[in-house]
C-alpha positions as CSV (number, residue, x, y, z in Angstrom):
1,M,-18.7,-91.6,59.4
2,R,-19.5,-91.3,63.2
3,V,-19.3,-95.5,63.3
4,C,-16.6,-95.7,61.6
5,L,-15.1,-92.4,63.9
6,A,-15.7,-94.0,67.0
7,L,-14.7,-97.2,66.0
8,I,-11.0,-95.9,64.6
9,T,-11.3,-93.8,68.1
10,T,-11.3,-97.5,70.2
11,L,-8.8,-98.8,68.4
12,L,-6.7,-96.1,69.1
13,F,-7.1,-96.3,72.8
14,T,-6.6,-99.8,72.6
15,L,-2.9,-99.9,70.5
16,L,-1.9,-97.2,73.2
17,A,-2.8,-99.0,76.4
18,P,0.1,-100.9,75.8
19,V,2.5,-98.5,74.7
20,F,1.7,-96.3,77.9
21,A,1.9,-99.8,80.1
22,H,5.1,-100.8,79.0
23,E,6.9,-97.5,79.0
24,G,6.4,-97.9,82.7
25,H,8.0,-101.5,83.2
26,S,11.2,-100.9,84.2
27,H,14.0,-103.9,85.6
28,D,17.2,-103.3,87.1
29,E,19.4,-102.0,84.0
30,P,23.3,-102.1,83.8
31,V,25.1,-99.3,82.8
32,R,24.2,-98.5,78.7
33,T,26.5,-98.7,76.0
34,A,26.0,-97.9,72.3
35,T,26.7,-101.3,71.2
36,P,25.8,-104.3,73.7
37,V,28.8,-106.2,75.9
38,A,28.8,-109.1,77.2
39,P,26.9,-109.8,80.5
40,R,29.3,-108.0,83.6
41,G,29.7,-107.4,87.2
42,E,32.2,-105.7,89.0
43,A,33.2,-105.4,92.5
44,L,35.3,-103.5,95.0
45,A,37.5,-105.0,98.1
46,G,40.7,-103.3,99.9
47,D,43.2,-102.8,96.8
48,F,41.4,-105.8,94.4
49,E,39.0,-104.8,91.7
50,L,37.1,-107.4,90.0
51,V,35.2,-107.9,87.2
52,A,32.9,-110.7,86.0
53,V,32.1,-111.3,82.4
54,I,29.9,-113.9,81.2
55,R,31.2,-115.5,77.8
56,N,30.9,-118.7,76.1
57,G,29.4,-120.8,79.2
58,E,32.2,-119.8,81.1
59,V,32.7,-116.6,83.8
60,I,35.7,-114.9,82.9
61,V,37.3,-113.2,85.9
62,Y,39.7,-110.1,85.2
63,L,41.5,-109.4,89.1
64,D,43.4,-106.3,88.9
65,R,44.9,-103.5,91.7
66,F,42.6,-100.7,92.2
67,A,45.6,-97.9,92.4
68,S,47.7,-99.3,89.6
69,N,45.2,-101.1,87.2
70,E,48.0,-103.7,87.2
71,P,46.9,-107.3,86.7
72,V,46.9,-109.9,89.6
73,N,48.7,-112.7,89.1
74,G,49.0,-116.0,91.7
75,A,45.4,-115.0,93.3
76,V,43.2,-117.8,94.8
77,I,39.8,-117.4,93.7
78,E,36.8,-118.8,94.9
79,A,33.7,-118.4,94.1
80,L,29.6,-118.9,95.8
81,T,27.6,-119.6,92.5
82,P,23.5,-120.9,92.5
83,S,25.2,-124.0,92.1
84,G,27.5,-123.9,95.3
85,S,31.0,-123.2,95.8
86,D,33.8,-123.4,93.0
87,K,38.0,-122.4,92.2
88,A,38.3,-120.1,89.5
89,I,40.9,-121.5,87.3
90,A,44.0,-119.4,86.2
91,N,44.4,-119.0,82.3
92,E,48.0,-118.1,80.8
93,D,47.0,-114.5,79.8
94,G,46.2,-113.3,83.3
95,T,42.6,-114.2,83.3
96,Y,41.1,-116.7,85.6
97,R,37.5,-118.8,84.2
98,L,35.1,-120.5,86.2
99,P,32.4,-122.4,84.8
100,A,29.1,-121.4,84.6
101,K,26.4,-124.6,84.1
102,W,24.1,-122.9,86.1
103,I,23.2,-120.3,83.6
104,D,19.6,-120.9,82.9
105,G,18.4,-117.3,81.1
106,R,17.8,-115.7,84.3
107,D,18.3,-111.3,84.2
108,H,20.9,-111.5,87.0
109,Y,23.1,-113.8,88.7
110,D,24.6,-113.1,92.0
111,L,27.8,-114.5,93.0
112,I,30.1,-113.9,96.0
113,F,34.0,-113.8,95.1
114,T,36.9,-114.9,98.1
115,V,40.0,-113.8,96.8
116,T,43.1,-114.7,98.2
117,L,47.1,-113.6,97.4
118,G,49.6,-114.1,100.2
119,E,48.2,-113.0,103.5
120,T,45.5,-111.1,102.1
121,S,42.4,-112.1,101.1
122,E,39.1,-110.2,100.5
123,V,35.8,-110.7,99.9
124,L,33.7,-109.5,96.8
125,P,30.1,-109.6,95.7
126,V,29.1,-109.6,92.7
127,T,26.0,-109.2,90.5
128,I,26.5,-109.7,86.6
129,V,23.6,-108.1,84.4
130,A,23.0,-108.0,80.7
131,A,24.2,-104.8,79.5
132,A,21.7,-103.0,77.9
133,S,22.3,-100.9,74.3
134,H,21.2,-97.6,74.7
135,N,19.8,-97.6,71.3
136,E,17.6,-100.1,72.7
137,T,16.4,-98.1,75.9
138,A,16.9,-94.7,75.0
139,G,13.4,-93.8,74.0
140,A,12.4,-95.9,77.1
141,R,10.8,-93.5,80.1
142,S,11.6,-93.9,83.6
143,I,7.7,-94.7,85.3
144,P,6.9,-97.1,87.9
145,I,5.1,-99.8,87.4
146,W,1.9,-98.9,89.2
147,M,1.8,-95.8,87.1
148,S,1.7,-98.1,84.2
149,A,-0.7,-100.1,85.2
150,L,-2.9,-97.2,86.3
151,I,-2.5,-95.9,83.0
152,A,-3.7,-99.1,80.5
153,L,-6.5,-99.4,82.9
154,V,-7.6,-96.2,82.2
155,A,-7.3,-96.4,78.7
156,A,-8.9,-99.9,78.4
157,L,-12.4,-98.2,80.7
158,L,-11.9,-95.3,77.9
159,A,-12.1,-97.1,74.8
160,F,-15.1,-99.9,76.1
161,A,-17.1,-96.5,76.9
162,V,-16.5,-95.4,73.5
163,G,-17.4,-98.5,72.1
164,V,-20.0,-98.8,73.8
165,L,-21.8,-95.4,73.1
166,A,-21.2,-96.2,69.3
167,V,-23.3,-99.4,69.4
168,L,-26.0,-97.4,71.5
169,R,-26.0,-94.7,69.1
170,Y,-26.8,-97.1,66.0
171,P,-28.5,-100.0,67.5
172,N,-30.0,-100.9,63.8
173,L,-26.7,-102.0,62.4
174,L,-25.9,-105.2,63.4
175,K,-22.5,-105.7,61.7
176,T,-21.6,-102.0,63.3
177,K,-23.0,-103.4,66.4
178,V,-21.3,-106.9,66.0
179,L,-18.1,-104.9,65.0
180,G,-18.5,-102.6,68.2
181,A,-19.2,-105.6,70.2
182,A,-15.6,-107.3,69.0
183,V,-14.0,-103.7,69.4
184,I,-14.9,-103.6,72.8
185,L,-13.5,-107.4,73.9
186,F,-10.8,-106.3,72.1
187,A,-9.8,-103.4,74.2
188,A,-11.3,-104.5,77.7
189,F,-9.4,-108.1,77.4
190,S,-6.8,-108.0,75.0
191,S,-4.9,-104.4,76.3
192,P,-4.1,-105.4,79.2
193,A,-2.8,-108.6,78.1
194,Q,-0.2,-106.8,75.9
195,S,0.8,-104.6,78.3
196,H,2.8,-107.1,79.9
197,D,2.2,-110.5,77.9
198,G,3.9,-108.9,74.6
199,D,7.1,-108.2,76.6
200,N,9.1,-111.4,76.0
201,H,11.6,-110.8,78.9
202,G,13.0,-114.2,79.3
203,E,13.7,-114.8,75.8
204,T,15.4,-111.4,75.6
205,K,17.6,-111.5,78.5
206,R,18.3,-115.0,77.4
207,T,19.6,-113.7,74.6
208,A,21.6,-110.8,75.7
209,L,23.3,-113.3,78.2
210,Q,24.6,-115.5,75.6
211,A,25.5,-112.7,72.9
212,G,27.3,-109.5,73.2
213,S,31.1,-109.0,72.6
214,D,33.4,-106.3,74.4
215,V,34.0,-103.6,72.3
216,S,35.4,-100.2,73.7
217,Q,33.0,-97.0,73.0
218,R,32.3,-93.8,73.4
219,L,29.5,-93.6,75.6
220,P,26.5,-90.9,74.9
221,D,27.4,-88.8,78.1
222,G,31.2,-88.2,77.1
223,G,32.5,-91.5,79.2
224,I,34.3,-94.3,77.6
225,F,33.6,-98.0,78.2
226,V,36.7,-100.2,77.8
227,P,36.6,-103.5,78.6
228,K,39.2,-105.2,81.1
229,S,40.0,-107.1,78.2
230,V,40.9,-104.0,76.1
231,Q,42.9,-102.4,79.1
232,R,44.7,-105.3,79.2
233,L,45.9,-105.1,75.8
234,L,46.5,-101.5,76.0
235,A,48.6,-101.7,79.3
236,I,46.5,-98.6,80.8
237,R,47.7,-97.8,84.1
238,T,46.6,-95.8,87.0
239,A,47.9,-93.7,89.6
240,L,45.7,-92.1,92.9
241,T,46.4,-88.3,92.9
242,K,48.4,-86.2,95.5
243,D,48.2,-83.0,96.4
244,G,51.1,-81.4,97.4
245,E,53.9,-78.4,97.3
246,H,56.4,-78.5,94.5
247,P,59.0,-76.2,93.4
248,K,58.3,-73.9,90.5
249,T,60.2,-74.6,87.1
250,I,61.4,-72.5,84.1
251,E,61.4,-74.0,80.9
252,L,64.9,-72.8,79.0
253,P,65.8,-73.3,75.1
254,G,69.1,-75.1,75.3
255,R,71.8,-77.0,73.5
256,V,74.6,-79.7,74.5
257,I,78.0,-78.6,74.2
258,P,81.4,-80.3,74.9
259,D,83.2,-79.8,78.4
260,A,85.7,-77.5,77.6
261,N,88.5,-79.8,79.6
262,A,87.7,-82.0,77.8
263,S,87.3,-81.4,73.9
264,G,89.9,-79.7,71.7
265,Y,90.3,-78.2,68.1
266,V,93.1,-79.4,66.1
267,Q,94.3,-76.4,63.5
268,S,97.1,-75.5,60.9
269,T,99.1,-72.5,61.9
270,L,100.5,-72.1,58.5
271,A,98.8,-72.6,55.1
272,G,99.9,-75.9,53.7
273,R,99.0,-78.8,51.7
274,L,97.0,-81.7,53.9
275,L,98.8,-84.9,53.8
276,P,97.6,-88.3,56.0
277,P,99.7,-90.0,58.3
278,P,100.5,-93.7,57.5
279,N,97.7,-95.3,58.8
280,G,95.4,-92.9,57.5
281,F,93.3,-89.8,58.6
282,P,91.1,-90.7,61.9
283,A,87.5,-91.7,60.9
284,L,84.6,-89.9,62.5
285,G,83.8,-91.3,65.8
286,S,87.2,-93.1,65.9
287,R,88.7,-92.8,69.3
288,V,92.2,-90.5,69.5
289,E,94.8,-90.6,72.4
290,K,96.2,-87.2,73.3
291,G,99.4,-86.9,71.4
292,Q,98.7,-88.6,68.3
293,V,99.6,-88.0,65.4
294,L,96.4,-87.0,63.2
295,A,97.6,-85.2,59.7
296,Y,100.5,-83.4,58.3
297,V,100.7,-79.9,56.7
298,E,103.0,-79.2,53.8
299,P,103.9,-75.9,53.1
300,P,103.4,-74.5,50.0
301,I,106.9,-73.1,48.8
302,Q,106.5,-69.9,46.4
303,T,109.5,-69.4,42.8
304,I,110.3,-66.2,44.9
305,D,110.8,-68.2,48.4
306,V,112.6,-70.5,46.6
307,S,114.9,-68.1,45.3
308,D,115.4,-66.8,48.7
309,M,116.2,-70.3,50.4
310,R,118.7,-71.3,47.6
311,Q,120.4,-67.6,48.4
312,K,120.5,-68.0,51.8
313,E,121.9,-71.5,51.8
314,G,124.3,-70.5,49.2
315,E,125.5,-68.1,51.9
316,L,125.3,-70.3,55.1
317,L,127.9,-72.9,52.4
318,Q,129.8,-70.4,51.8
319,Q,130.5,-69.1,55.8
320,I,130.7,-73.0,56.7
321,A,133.6,-73.6,53.7
322,I,135.0,-70.7,55.4
323,V,134.8,-71.3,59.0
324,E,135.8,-75.0,58.3
325,R,139.5,-73.8,56.6
326,R,139.7,-71.6,59.6
327,V,139.0,-74.1,62.0
328,A,141.7,-75.9,60.5
329,R,144.3,-73.6,60.6
330,F,143.5,-72.6,64.3
331,E,144.1,-77.0,65.1
332,K,147.5,-76.5,64.0
333,L,148.6,-73.5,65.5
334,V,147.2,-74.4,69.0
335,E,149.6,-77.3,68.0
336,S,152.4,-75.0,68.3
337,N,151.3,-73.1,70.9
338,T,151.4,-70.1,68.1
339,I,147.4,-68.7,69.2
340,A,145.2,-69.7,72.5
341,R,143.2,-72.5,72.4
342,T,139.9,-70.1,73.2
343,Q,140.4,-69.0,69.3
344,L,140.0,-72.5,68.0
345,E,136.6,-73.3,70.5
346,D,135.2,-69.5,69.2
347,A,135.9,-70.9,65.4
348,R,134.5,-74.2,66.2
349,T,131.5,-72.8,67.8
350,E,130.6,-70.7,64.9
351,L,130.8,-73.7,62.3
352,D,128.3,-75.7,64.4
353,G,125.9,-72.4,64.6
354,L,126.1,-72.4,60.9
355,R,125.5,-75.8,60.1
356,Q,122.2,-75.8,62.5
357,R,121.0,-73.1,60.5
358,K,121.5,-75.1,57.1
359,A,119.7,-77.8,58.8
360,Q,116.9,-75.9,59.6
361,L,116.6,-74.6,56.1
362,D,116.9,-77.9,54.8
363,K,114.2,-79.2,57.7
364,I,111.6,-76.4,56.4
365,R,112.1,-77.1,52.5
366,R,111.7,-81.3,53.4
367,E,109.4,-81.5,56.6
368,P,105.5,-80.8,57.4
369,E,103.9,-79.5,60.3
370,V,102.7,-82.4,62.6
371,L,98.9,-81.8,63.7
372,L,98.6,-83.4,67.3
373,A,95.8,-84.4,69.4
374,P,95.4,-81.8,72.0
375,V,93.4,-84.2,74.2
376,S,92.1,-87.7,74.6
377,G,88.5,-88.6,72.8
378,V,86.8,-88.7,70.0
379,I,86.4,-87.5,66.4
380,A,83.5,-85.3,66.6
381,E,84.2,-83.7,63.0
382,A,86.4,-84.2,60.6
383,N,87.6,-81.6,57.8
384,T,90.1,-83.9,56.0
385,I,90.8,-84.6,52.0
386,A,94.4,-85.5,50.8
387,G,96.1,-82.8,49.1
388,Q,93.4,-80.1,50.2
389,L,94.7,-76.6,51.0
390,A,94.8,-76.1,54.9
391,Q,94.4,-72.3,55.7
392,P,96.0,-71.1,59.0
393,N,92.9,-71.1,61.9
394,T,91.4,-73.5,59.9
395,V,89.1,-76.7,62.3
396,I,91.0,-79.7,60.5
397,F,89.8,-81.9,63.8
398,H,87.0,-81.4,66.6
399,I,87.7,-84.1,69.7
400,V,84.9,-84.6,72.1
401,D,85.1,-86.9,75.2
402,P,81.2,-88.3,75.0
403,S,81.6,-88.8,78.5
404,R,81.7,-84.9,79.9
405,L,78.8,-83.3,78.2
406,W,77.2,-79.7,78.9
407,V,73.8,-78.2,78.1
408,E,74.2,-74.4,77.6
409,A,70.5,-73.1,78.0
410,L,69.3,-69.6,77.3
411,S,67.5,-67.3,79.8
412,F,66.0,-63.9,79.6
413,D,65.8,-63.1,83.3
414,A,68.2,-63.8,85.8
415,I,68.3,-67.3,87.5
416,P,69.6,-66.6,91.7
417,K,69.8,-70.2,92.5
418,V,68.9,-73.5,90.5
419,G,67.8,-76.6,92.6
420,Q,67.1,-79.5,90.5
421,A,67.6,-79.7,86.7
422,S,66.7,-82.0,83.8
423,A,66.5,-81.7,79.8
424,R,64.1,-83.3,77.6
425,T,65.5,-84.2,73.9
426,H,63.2,-84.2,70.8
427,N,62.6,-87.9,71.2
428,G,61.2,-87.7,74.7
429,R,64.6,-88.8,76.5
430,T,65.0,-87.7,80.1
431,I,68.8,-86.2,80.9
432,S,69.4,-85.3,84.2
433,L,71.9,-81.8,85.0
434,V,74.1,-80.6,87.5
435,F,74.0,-76.7,87.6
436,R,77.7,-75.4,86.8
437,G,77.0,-70.9,86.5
438,S,75.5,-68.5,84.5
439,A,76.9,-65.5,83.0
440,A,77.3,-62.4,84.0
441,A,77.0,-60.6,81.0
442,L,74.6,-60.7,78.7
443,R,74.7,-62.6,74.9
444,N,72.1,-61.5,72.0
445,Q,70.0,-60.0,75.1
446,S,69.7,-63.4,76.9
447,I,72.1,-64.8,79.6
448,A,73.9,-68.2,79.1
449,V,73.6,-70.6,82.1
450,H,75.8,-74.0,81.8
451,F,75.1,-77.2,83.3
452,A,76.5,-80.9,83.0
453,V,75.3,-84.0,82.4
454,D,74.9,-86.2,85.4
455,G,74.8,-90.1,84.5
456,S,75.1,-91.9,81.6
457,T,75.4,-89.6,78.2
458,E,75.0,-92.1,75.5
459,G,72.2,-90.9,72.8
460,V,72.9,-87.3,73.5
461,W,75.3,-85.8,70.4
462,A,77.3,-82.3,71.3
463,G,75.3,-79.6,69.5
464,Q,71.8,-81.6,70.4
465,F,68.9,-79.1,71.0
466,V,67.3,-79.7,74.2
467,S,64.7,-78.2,76.5
468,V,65.8,-77.5,79.9
469,F,63.8,-77.4,82.9
470,A,65.5,-75.6,86.4
471,S,63.4,-75.8,89.6
472,L,63.6,-72.3,91.8
473,P,63.0,-71.7,95.4
474,D,59.6,-70.5,94.7
475,K,57.1,-73.3,95.5
476,R,53.7,-74.3,94.0
477,R,51.0,-76.0,95.3
478,G,49.0,-79.3,92.9
479,I,49.1,-82.8,91.7
480,L,51.8,-84.5,90.3
481,L,51.6,-86.0,87.1
482,P,53.8,-87.3,84.4
483,R,53.6,-85.9,80.9
484,A,52.4,-89.1,79.1
485,A,48.8,-88.7,81.2
486,V,48.0,-85.1,79.8
487,I,46.5,-85.4,76.6
488,R,45.8,-82.4,74.2
489,T,42.8,-82.7,72.0
490,A,41.7,-81.0,68.8
491,N,40.3,-77.5,70.6
492,G,43.8,-77.2,72.3
493,Q,42.5,-78.1,75.8
494,Q,44.3,-80.0,77.7
495,V,42.7,-83.0,79.5
496,V,43.5,-86.2,81.6
497,F,41.1,-89.5,81.9
498,E,39.6,-90.7,85.4
499,H,39.0,-93.9,86.2
500,V,35.6,-93.9,87.8
501,S,34.9,-97.5,87.3
502,A,36.2,-101.0,86.6
503,E,35.6,-100.2,82.9
504,R,34.9,-96.5,82.5
505,F,36.9,-93.3,82.6
506,E,36.0,-89.8,82.2
507,V,37.6,-87.1,80.6
508,R,38.6,-83.9,82.8
509,E,39.9,-80.5,81.6
510,V,43.0,-79.5,83.2
511,K,45.5,-76.7,84.1
512,I,48.9,-77.4,84.4
513,E,52.4,-75.7,84.4
514,V,55.5,-77.4,83.7
515,L,57.6,-78.9,86.5
516,D,60.4,-80.6,84.7
517,A,61.2,-83.0,82.1
518,D,59.3,-86.2,83.1
519,N,56.4,-84.2,85.1
520,V,53.7,-82.1,85.1
521,L,51.9,-79.8,87.9
522,V,47.9,-80.4,88.1
523,T,46.3,-76.7,89.3
524,A,43.1,-77.1,88.6
525,G,40.4,-79.7,86.8
526,I,41.2,-82.7,89.1
527,A,40.4,-83.7,92.5
528,D,42.8,-85.3,95.4
529,A,42.7,-89.2,95.7
530,K,41.3,-90.0,92.3
531,R,42.3,-92.3,90.1
532,V,44.2,-91.2,86.5
533,V,45.5,-92.9,83.7
534,V,49.3,-92.1,83.3
535,Q,50.3,-94.8,80.7
536,G,48.1,-95.7,77.7
537,A,46.0,-92.4,77.6
538,E,46.7,-91.1,73.7
539,L,45.2,-94.7,73.3
540,L,42.1,-94.0,75.3
541,D,41.6,-90.9,73.2
542,Q,41.8,-92.5,70.0
543,V,38.1,-94.4,71.4
544,R,34.8,-93.5,69.4
């Protein structure tokens, strides 16, 4: 039993020796990722950021602007490789390729790139290494080589001593002695060899240099690895943060309204039946000119009204007949100088008045009310159906000039002075505004503030709801960022993505304030002169 225990102990020490020795074995490792990626290296000089990736026997070079992450096209790139100097060839997709026949399976390659763009020239040294998988290296410990060798030597000596004691304890057992000797030899000679010879680094590195793919992935430490090829597909753009003072801004609910001097209502003054003009009712969105006939209103005549009108018409006809005979008699008398001519003229005047009253009575019975356009513009609302009854003060047409629109915002506090102002629609469009004035009386416990739309009004309609951003004289200090740079996470926290290296992004929790329709003010969470993603942040947030 003791012999077996000794042999087992010897074997355990023998097997543990190479394990400890390997944990202390460390090479220059690139950034660990959850999934192996193609061998790559990066460098930065001036305003250039360069990433070199080995793929299919070639070196693919990505050259971007450091501040904005925009691809640089039309540059001349020369590289000093292990086989000598070579010039990169520009591809149609904005990358550059360099033949890499000098690949021989080493774990890293040192290259020197010279980039020339116009009168600007930069030298960028790059070391291309194979990126190790995090899963493959997660269990490795960072132990120096000399400590690994010492642990392996102690384990081998301890295994040798245990083996010798086991053999001396039972000298009569030949088989055990032979077996012990075999164990001793295995512990003394095989363990140190396994501590390093068992690690086939050459084959592993050659495989790593020939394999790997560019896949975006979220790293264990919370960072995000996004290859340059994916960054260009997602159109990732960055900007350098700059601390400064900016005016304080308030956000108000608002609604687009027509300019009172360029809009109008078409209403009927009396009840009647609605009739179309010869060309028909104007359609919604059609252009009309001031004074154009839009519709007719034919007033209905009741039975009692018809009787009264007929009685009045009869009286007028009777009076007209009497006055006509008087005028005829006066004409004969004037010829004989029996009466004065003034009596004849008075009779004629009375006859003309009676005839006009008769004509007006006939007009009321036959002609409808004409509805005319009060201003030039576009038909925004139309409540027209031929034959429908129109009530007094009913809006038949609403005419709006689409090039002259205002925005009415509601504020619960008095706004003494407004600087710049803008509005944001539901689809993210920005509208520039000009302050016109605020009300001196409350409306539903709020103050109406009017702004005029400055510039093009295409895509803006009367009645549309918007968010108004008005700047105040007070100043606030912070970093100006576009709204697209800030992402709201699942827990409600607002974050931005900092571009810490060529292919690595990190999440930064920030505190923001509203600045205007396009920008926000970051008051905490990000430092000055940092690269922040301003385009494509939502796509980065989807990387898992």
